[in-house]
N, C-alpha and C positions, 0 to 999 in steps of 0.2 A: 791598247797598241801593245804594251810590253808584252801583252800576252800572246800577239800577232808577232811579233819579232820574234819571241822564244818559238814560236811555231816554224817560221822560215828558217833560224839557225836546227833546230830537231832536224829537218827535211834535209837539209844542205850536208848536215854533218851524217845522215844515212846513206846520200847518195855516193860521197867523198868516201865511206867506211866500202861499201859495197865494190867500187870502184876500183879501189884499193886492193883489196881479197882477189877479185877478179884478174886484173893484172897481175899480181902474186900469181896466181893459177896457172896464167894463160904461159908466163916466163918458166913456172917450173916443169907445167906440162911439157914445152919445149926441150925443157933440159932431159926429162926423163925419156922423151922420143927417142933424142938422140944415141940413148944410153943401150947397150947391146942386152941389158938386161930386161929391157922393156919392150912392148910389142910395137913397132913402127906406127901401128894402124892405131895406134892409144890417141883421140884426139884432146885438145886444150879444152874442147868448149866440153866433155864426159867429165874430164879432171876436174873442171871446174864448178859442174854440177854437184860432183862429188864433194869438193869443198865444202859449197853450201849447204850441202847436206850436212855436213859435220858441223859446219858453225852453226845450223839451225837447231840441231839435235841439243838438249839441255843435257848439260853437264850436272851429273850426281855428286852430292858433296859425298869425301869418301867417310869411311866408319872407323872407327877407335882401333888403331892397329892392334891393340891387345885382343881383340877382338880371335885375331889369326891364331891365336895361342891359345883359346877357349876349348874346351871339348863340348857339346852338348853331352847330356845327360842320357846314358843309354837306358836307364829304367824309364825315364820320361816319355823317349823317343819309343819304346817295345808298348806301354801304356797307354802312349798315344795312338799307335796302329791299331792297339786293339780296342779302344774306342770307335775308332773309325769304323772298325769292321763290323761291329756292332752295331752302329749308324747305320751300317747298309746292311743291316737285316741277319747277319751271321752271328752263330754262336760260338762265342769263345771260351774257353777256359783259361783262365787267368791267375798265375802262381808266380804276377813280375813284381808288385806292389807290396810294398810291407805294412799294411792298412789291419787292423785286427776287424774280423767280421761282427763282432759284436756289438751292439751299442752302448752310449755311455750310461751312467747308471742314471735313473728315473730325477733323482733329486738333483742332477747336474743341469738336466734338461729343465727341469721344475726353476731352477735359479737363473737363468739363462732366459727364460719367459717371464719371469718375476722381474729382472732388470728391465727388458724390454718395455714393460705395462707401467714398471716403476719411474720411468724418466731416465735412467741410468743408460743414456744414448748418447752421452756428449761426452767429449776429450778427456783422457784422464793427464795426471802427470806423466810424463814421459817414461819414467821409470817403473808405471805399473800402481796401482791404490795401494792405499797402506794398507788395507784387509790384506789383499793377497801378497803383497811381501811380508808382512807379518806371520800369514801362513806358511806360506815358502820356508821361511827362516826356522820358525818352529819344527816343523816337519824335519827339516835338513838336519837340526838340534837332535830332537829325539830318535830319528832313523838311523842317522849316518854318524854323530858324533862329532859335528865339526857347527859351529856358531859363527854368526853373519848377524850383520849390523843391518834389521831391514831397511832401516833409511840409507845406508850410504852405500851397503854391499851387495844387493840384491838389483837386477835390472829385469823388468818384463820384457819381452819381445815377441813379435810377430810369428812364435813358431820357433821351436829349436834350431832350427838352421839359420835364420838370422841371427841368432846368438854366437853363433857357431863363428859365422863371418865376419860378427863386430870383433869378435874376441881376437881373431887373428890381426884385424885390422890394426885392434891397439897394441897390440904383443909385437908388430914385426913390420916390416916394408921392405924397399926396394935394396937389393944387396945381400938381403938376409935369404936364411935357407930354414926351411922347415922341415923336420923328419917326420914320413909317412910311412907306417910299418904296412906293410901290404900281407894278405887282402886287405881293402880298403874301400872304405865308403867312396866313390866317386869324384865327388864334390869336394873334397879335402884338398886333392893338387890342384884342382881347377880356384878354389879361393885363393891357397897360395898363390898362384899365378896373378891372381885379381888384385891382390895387396902388393904385388910388385918382388913379391919373395920366389925363391925357387925350391920345388916339391925336390926333397931327397929320399928316395923311397928304400924303405928299412925292408930286408926278404926275411920271411918267417919260413918256417919248416911246419908241412902237412904234417909229420910225423909227431908235432909239439900241439898240434892242433892249431896251428897259427898264431900262438902267442908268441910274445915279444923275449927273444932269448935276451938275460942281459948282457951276455958277453957280445952278442952281437951288435946291442945297443952301446956297448963301449966303447968298441972300434968305429962304429960308424959317427958316431960326438967325436971322437979324436981325429977321425979325415974329414970332419966339416966345422970346423971352429966358427964357421959364421952362422951355424944353424943358433934359432932363436926357440923355434916353438916345437913340440914335442907332441903330435896328434896322441890321442890314446882313447880309443872307441872301447868301453868296456860297459856289458858284454858286447861283444864286435858284430856289426855289419859289414861285412856279409855272413861271416863264418858260424856267427852265433856262440864262439869261443868267449870263456870266462875267465879274466886272471886272477888268480886265488890272492889271497892276502898274503902268501909268504913270497908268491913271484913278484908281486906290486911292489912287498919292501924290499928286494933285490934289485928291483928295477930302480926304485927312491934311492937305493945305494949308490947306484953306477949314478946318479943325475947328482949328487952331493958335491961330484968331480968337477959339474959344469954347471956352476952357478946361474950363468945368463940365461939358462933355457927355461923357459915359461912352460908348464904341463898344459895343454888344452883338455882338459878330461869331458869327453862325451858319455854321459851317463845315461843318455834316454831308454835305455833297455835297461836299468837297474832292477825293476819291480817283474821283471822275465827271467828269473832265473833257476833251473833244475836241480840243483845239487843238493845234498843233505839238508843242509843248513838254510839253503835258498837266498843267501847273503850275497850281496856285491858291495864289496870296502871300497868309498868314498876315499880317491887318491888324496883328496885333499886333509883327510883325516892321519895320514902318516908323519911320523916326527920330521919336522922342517921340511913340510911339502905345502902346507897352510900358504904362505905368502908367495907364493911363486904358481898354483893352479888357479884357473879358470876352470869353473865346474860349469856345466851344461845338462841343462837337463826339461823336461815340458810333462806334457800332457797328452801326447798322442797317442803314445803306444802304451803307457800304463791304463789310462781312462778311457783309450777309443776316440779320444777327442780330437781328429787327425783336421777335420774340417775347421776347427774352432780358429787352428793357428796360435796356439798358445804355446811358450816355451819361457825360459828365464835363464839368466847367468848369474851366477853367485862367486863372487871373487873379493879380495881385498880391495880398501878404498880405491885405491890408485888406476886398479883395473877397472873396474865399475862404473867411475865417472867418467874415465876415456870413454868407455864402450855409450855411456849415455849422451855423452856428446856428439858422438856419431851417431847415433838412434833419432837423435834430435833433429839431425840433418838431412836424416834418410826415410826414416817413417813415421816419426813421433810414435805416440803411443799404439798398443796393441787394442784391442777392441775394446773396448769398455765392457759388452755382454759377454762376451770369452772370459773377461778378468772375474766378473761376477760367477761365472761358471766354475772357473779354477778354486775360487774358495770353497765353493761347495763340495768339487772336490777334495780338497785337502783337509776340511772339516765335517764333512757330514759323510763320506763313503766310508762303508765299514772296511777293515782290514779282508774282510772272510770275501768279499765279493771280488777283492783283487786277488785272494789267495784260489780261490774257486777257477777263474781265468787263467793263473799259472798251471792247475793240475789238466784242465781242458786243453791250453797249448801243449804239456808234457805228451800228454796221450796222442797228439796229433804228430808230434815229433817223431814219438816212437813208431807211429803207423808208416809215417815217410821212411825211416830207418829200415826200416822191415822188409817195405816193397823195394827200396832201392837196392839193399842186401839180394834179393833175387833176381835182379838183372846184371846178365854178363856185361863185363868191360864197364862197370859202372863200382865206384869204391869210396868209401868216409872212413879215412884212416881214424880220427877220433871225433866221436860224437859229440856235436854242441850242446851245451852246458846252459845255454839263454838266450834271448832274443828268437826269434821265429823264424829262423833261414838256418837252410842245409845248403852246402856247397861242395856236391860229389865231381869227382873226376870223372870226365868223360872222356879224357885225352884220346882214349882209344879209337874213336871213332873220327871220322872226318880229317884223320891226321891230325888232331887236337885243334881243328877251327870250330872252336864252340860258338863264333859268332853264327858261321852257316849254317852249322848243326840246329841252332833257335831260331833260324829264318823258314828253315824246312819243316821244323817242329811245329813253326805255328801255320806256314801253307797248309802242310799235307793234313795235319792232327786238328787244328784251331788249339792248339796248347802253347800258351804265352809264357816262357824262361825268360830271365837276362843271363845274358852270354857272361861268363867269369873272366874274360879278357876285359872288360871295362872296370873291374874291382881289382884288376891288378894282378890277375888269378887264371891266365889262358888255360886251356884245357878245362875247365870246368864250367859249371852252371849253378846259376843262384836260385833255389826254392824258396819260397816264399809258403810257410804252411798257415797264416792268419787267415784261413779261410774256413767254410764249413767241412765235415768229414766227408759228406756226398762229393763234395768236389774235389777235395784230395783223392777219393777213390777214382773218380774220373778221371782226374789228370795223371795218376800212376798207370791205371791201365793205358792210357792213349802214350805215354813216355815208352811202355813197355815193349806195345804194338809198333812203335814208330822204330825204336830199336831194333827189335827181332826182324825188322823188314830190310835193314842193311847190309 
């Protein structure tokens, strides 16, 4: 009986609700029909039906307003478009993604296989396996001259990108500012927005190789007292610029005046340096900088382990603990299999393998620079000394509209480059030479023919 009673009430409620909506619609419709702004031919019945449709249309819950501030990655967009074109049967030459074309060392692959067969397929500690954290700490001490406690000061993440975000999330928040030197990796300013901070763009000069000018940094920090973090990508993506030890020391001297600023040192490309000594100084190793530096590194660029999604953060305990808490609530541990491969990468891969890759990459860099120098209206003021990118100026074409240039280049020549505008460098394009020499030759031919046709 109670269920029958409830059914009667439900039906009555539905009838009453529809009656009220219909009556309201008629009244509104009558009012509107007398208004000069509406056609007198508008009937109350049609208005009632329109309102009925509106009432019956499901309302979509709103998205987080923060998303309206976040721009999608142009690199990801171009790469996705390339994959779509390839899936449709088109052949595309792509220099848009920063991914080495060589395979990881055999011992790394063997270690991953052994880990799977041996049952290392379960969760690890959030901060990573003890073996990997120990190997990371030993590598940083022996190569970079910085000493971290593997138990409390190393956090292994799902790629260096996650570690960058968590480092920012730990170091700053709403109302703070993040200094981002331009040109920049597009994720830096967007990550700053994601944590509630405001990115402040610090412009650099092409004549300086897009490296940070200490005086400009000093002025920027003086004008932005809310700055809590300085993003320092060294070697740089997208320019390939490498800050020398001397220049880093000058930057550190400026930062002494601003003790509340944390340095997030993204050193993911530090094994790919083409200077005579082949060295890239760790910012944390400079006097007075260890306690305020969060160092980011990983295995994607140096060991061609992009798909393993393995990176790490090394920092004083208070930063490391904060990021481990965040990671515990976001993803927990990195892949156990990837971590086993990472141990092999640090303990078993001979330096000669890494050094040989540097030689090959330098040859590719030199070839690209040589070909670009032959193209009218294209310039590279300072040759890049690290990573595997070139950022040539092409502003003489398309009135500096690098995005349209890249779109037409992809459409007409099936060559994919990334617009410099997305890196805070309008009028340029980013070329990744981390591909085969054959692919580079095809790409440079396509680019030259395209520009000559304009």
